[in-house]
C-alpha positions as CSV (number, residue, x, y, z in Angstrom):
1,M,-141.8,127.1,-8.8
2,S,-142.3,130.8,-9.4
3,P,-143.7,132.2,-12.8
4,R,-140.5,134.0,-13.3
5,T,-138.5,130.6,-13.0
6,L,-141.1,128.7,-15.1
7,F,-140.8,131.2,-18.0
8,G,-137.0,131.3,-17.6
9,T,-136.9,127.5,-17.9
10,M,-139.1,127.5,-20.9
11,G,-137.1,130.1,-22.5
12,L,-133.8,128.0,-22.1
13,I,-135.6,125.0,-23.5
14,G,-136.7,127.0,-26.5
15,V,-133.1,128.4,-27.0
16,G,-132.0,124.8,-26.8
17,V,-134.3,123.5,-29.4
18,A,-133.5,126.3,-31.8
19,L,-129.8,125.6,-31.3
20,V,-130.3,122.0,-32.1
21,Y,-132.2,122.7,-35.2
22,T,-129.8,125.1,-36.4
23,L,-126.9,122.9,-35.8
24,S,-128.6,119.9,-37.5
25,L,-129.3,122.1,-40.6
26,A,-125.5,123.3,-40.6
27,F,-124.3,119.6,-40.6
28,M,-126.8,118.7,-43.2
29,G,-125.8,121.6,-45.5
30,S,-129.2,123.1,-45.6
31,T,-130.5,126.4,-44.5
32,P,-134.1,127.2,-43.4
33,T,-136.2,129.5,-45.8
34,P,-139.4,131.3,-44.7
35,A,-142.6,129.8,-45.7
36,G,-143.6,130.6,-49.3
37,V,-140.0,131.5,-50.4
38,I,-138.2,129.4,-52.8
39,A,-134.8,128.2,-51.9
40,P,-132.2,128.3,-54.4
41,S,-132.0,124.5,-54.7
42,Q,-135.7,124.2,-55.4
43,S,-137.1,124.1,-58.9
44,L,-139.8,126.4,-60.0
45,T,-141.4,123.7,-62.4
46,P,-143.2,120.8,-60.9
47,Q,-141.2,117.6,-60.8
48,P,-142.9,114.4,-61.9
49,S,-143.6,111.8,-59.0
50,A,-144.3,108.2,-59.4
51,D,-148.0,109.0,-59.3
52,T,-147.6,111.5,-62.1
53,P,-148.7,110.1,-65.5
54,P,-146.1,110.7,-68.4
55,D,-146.5,113.7,-70.5
56,P,-148.3,112.6,-73.8
57,Q,-146.4,115.3,-75.8
58,N,-143.0,113.4,-75.1
59,L,-144.3,109.9,-75.9
60,S,-144.4,107.9,-79.1
61,A,-148.1,107.1,-80.2
62,E,-147.7,103.6,-79.0
63,D,-146.5,104.7,-75.6
64,T,-149.1,107.1,-75.2
65,L,-151.8,104.4,-76.0
66,K,-150.2,102.2,-73.4
67,A,-150.3,105.0,-70.9
68,I,-153.9,105.7,-71.5
69,K,-154.7,101.9,-71.2
70,K,-152.8,101.7,-67.9
71,A,-154.4,104.9,-66.4
72,A,-158.0,103.3,-67.5
73,E,-157.1,100.0,-65.9
74,T,-156.3,101.6,-62.6
75,Q,-159.1,104.1,-62.5
76,T,-162.1,101.8,-63.5
77,R,-163.5,100.5,-60.4
78,S,-167.1,99.4,-59.5
79,N,-169.1,101.3,-57.0
80,L,-169.3,97.9,-55.1
81,Y,-165.5,97.7,-54.7
82,A,-165.4,101.6,-54.0
83,V,-167.8,101.1,-51.2
84,K,-166.9,97.7,-49.8
85,C,-163.1,97.4,-50.2
86,S,-161.2,100.5,-51.4
87,A,-161.1,102.4,-48.0
88,C,-158.7,99.6,-46.7
89,H,-157.2,97.9,-49.8
90,G,-156.9,101.2,-51.9
91,R,-158.1,101.7,-55.5
92,D,-155.4,99.5,-56.9
93,G,-155.8,96.8,-54.4
94,R,-152.3,97.1,-53.1
95,G,-153.3,97.8,-49.6
96,Q,-153.1,100.7,-47.3
97,I,-154.7,99.6,-44.3
98,G,-155.8,96.1,-45.4
99,A,-153.5,93.6,-47.0
100,P,-152.6,93.7,-50.7
101,I,-155.2,91.7,-52.7
102,V,-153.8,91.8,-56.4
103,G,-152.2,88.7,-58.1
104,K,-154.9,86.1,-57.4
105,T,-157.4,84.4,-59.7
106,Q,-161.1,84.9,-59.3
107,D,-161.6,81.5,-57.8
108,E,-159.0,82.2,-55.0
109,N,-160.5,85.6,-54.5
110,F,-163.8,84.1,-54.1
111,A,-162.7,81.5,-51.7
112,I,-161.1,84.0,-49.4
113,L,-163.9,86.3,-49.4
114,M,-166.2,83.3,-48.5
115,K,-164.0,82.4,-45.6
116,Y,-164.2,85.8,-44.3
117,K,-167.9,86.0,-44.6
118,N,-168.4,82.4,-43.0
119,N,-166.1,83.4,-40.3
120,Q,-163.6,80.7,-41.1
121,V,-160.9,83.5,-41.0
122,P,-161.4,85.6,-37.8
123,N,-161.5,89.2,-38.9
124,T,-164.2,91.4,-37.4
125,M,-164.0,94.2,-40.0
126,M,-164.3,91.8,-43.1
127,R,-167.0,89.9,-41.5
128,G,-168.9,93.0,-40.9
129,I,-168.6,94.2,-44.5
130,L,-169.2,90.9,-46.0
131,N,-172.1,89.8,-43.9
132,N,-174.6,91.9,-45.9
133,T,-173.0,91.2,-49.2
134,S,-174.5,88.5,-51.4
135,D,-172.6,85.6,-52.7
136,E,-173.3,87.1,-56.3
137,E,-171.6,90.4,-55.3
138,L,-168.7,88.5,-53.8
139,A,-168.4,86.7,-57.1
140,R,-168.4,89.9,-59.0
141,L,-165.9,91.5,-56.5
142,A,-163.6,88.5,-56.9
143,D,-163.8,88.8,-60.7
144,E,-163.0,92.5,-60.5
145,I,-160.1,92.1,-58.0
146,S,-158.7,89.3,-60.2
147,K,-158.1,91.8,-63.0
148,F,-156.1,94.3,-61.0
149,R,-152.5,94.6,-62.1
């Protein structure tokens, strides 16, 4: 294939992709905007997301206290948990790579951790992490995780 034919074919493919993109926007009722330009449908004020804490100025004193307590509960984690667990299970224990670990008692958590450590549940990653973790540290982790909400 000659360079002229190759570039001609690539040009047609590019035109086809642009056409499909433009038609899809037309059918969805949207128009593209250049980067950095705010479309008429976009708001200039930031919109709260599920992770955004409520605005304390719009809350009653009781609701403000509840929001502060909730924030403190979800953000206070030991260094042991941060190093050993949070990369896979997340700061809140709801799982990102690893399974969710919330909702169990301290005894249930400890029993599960010991099964992983003793290779009763085959999982190379968990065994590698827990192999150099003392039973006392596992008990502290089990207690901490049992308090996740």
